[in-house]
C-alpha positions, 0 to 999 in steps of 0.5 A: 692284555689289550685288544690286538691290532690288525697291522699291515705287513705287506702289499701286492698286485697283479696287472694283466700285460695287455695294456688297452689305450683309449684309442683302441676302444675308439676302434669299436665305438664312436669315442676318443681319447680326448672324449673319454679323458674329459669325462673320466680321466682314464687313458688306458686300462688292462684286460686279460687274456681270455679264460684268465679269471678274478681267482688267477689275478686274486692268487697272483697279488696275493703271493706278491703280497705275501712275498712283500711281507716275508710271510710263508703261506702256511703263516695266514690263518685267515683269507677274505676275498672282495670281488664283483666278478667271481669265477663262477656263481658258486663257489666264490673265489676265495677258496680258489685263490686259497688253493691257487696261492698255495695257502693251507685249508683255512676259512675263506670269506667271500663279500660282495659289496662292489666297488666298496668291498675292500673297505668292508674287507678291511673292517672285517680283517680288524674285526678277525684279528682284533677278537682273537679269531685270526692272527694273520689275514690276507684281504684280496680284492680282485676283478675281471670286468671283461667278463661282463662286456658283451663284445662280439668276437669281431670287436675283441678282434679290433681291440686286440689288434687281430683284425684291420677292418672295420667292424660291423656296423651292428656291432658298433652300434651294440657297443655304443649303446654301453659306452658311457660303462665300457670306456670306464673299467679294466681288470686288476688284482690287489692284496694286502696282508695284516699281523695281529700286534699288541706293540704300543706304537699305534699302528694298525686298522684304527677304525672304520665307518660303513654305510648300506642303503638299498634305496638307491639300488637302481642307480648301480645295478645288473637287471638280469641274470638273478634269482629275481628272474625265472630262469636266472639267465636266458637267451632273451636277457642276454639279447636285451643287454639285461646281464650288462651292468646299468649306471645312472652316471649323474646320480653316483657322481652327486652321491660319491661327491658327498658321501665319501667326503662326509663318511671319511670327515666323520671317521677322522673326527670320531678318532680325534683327528682333523683332516690336517692330521691325514697323511694320505687319502685313498679313494675308490678309483672310479672316476677322476672327475669324482675324486677331484670334486671329492678332494675339493670338499675335503680341502686337501691338497694334491700332495695328500691325495693319490689317484691312478685311474688314469692307467688302469680305469676302474678296476672295482674291489682292486682299486684300493689296494692298487692305489695304496700299493702304488702310493707306498712304492712312491713313498706316499705312505711310509710307516707311521703315516695316517691313511684314509681309505674310502669308497662308494659303490652299488648297493649302496654301499659306502664307507671309510677306514682309517689305518696308521701304516 
């Protein structure tokens, strides 16, 4: 009997209803629509309401993916969750999604590769199904970045339109310190569901190539709130902004525009394909300028690349399923198409996955 393949069955997303345009962020820091668009391509993003957690979005996306696949929750026998922002330090978000989405008690695996988490999750899906451990796997990527944003109540009120007067100057100065990060991120979730198949049609997750290198740890990290500190977190860390991510943008840009094209081309070549065989490339949506440069490196025309960062910002674990879902809805990933998904994130982690839809 041939090794079963993990065949795509359905997709779903969860998008918070609150749309935050660049102009809203200009109320609370020294920025503008022109400044943000020029540097990132982002025009708006989605923010959850206070109290909405990653598992809430993840469960909504999971239910939508199952409905798209025509599957009942009790048909899923394994759940994999990629997130950078779990509801709690522990437990992870996987079992919370399982319970909220109405799945029976099944193995629920949490993985933490940040912006590359969904690519790693796709390899895990192929391994679980290919080995026979599971026959139907739900892969969820969910992140609530607003939980990491160090905004005061006055800042939140201004962003949400509840405050008409300017925020205190001390708050504005604090927000400006993290401006290069705060303009980039949004909240969202995406999910794909896969079934085992032995049909001789070439469909399924074909291969993956993933990499990790801790030598680049410092360019994307959260300095505080971890076991490297004692205590884990304290008021001094919060006051110093050490619980907010640090990003060396130029280094991230340089690595992303080289590593994502390199690993994608290597993966295609290993499977006997060239760039011309590719029907669609979905890249992690961190920065439109990164993706434009990576596309140029790969020599792919616009019709073979899909971006949606301008509407959602960087949603970390959710970017790949969200972009694939929208590309599919737009007719860009019909059944039989050869799709590559690639990402780079903190760790440093990066990689690519090849799938025949």
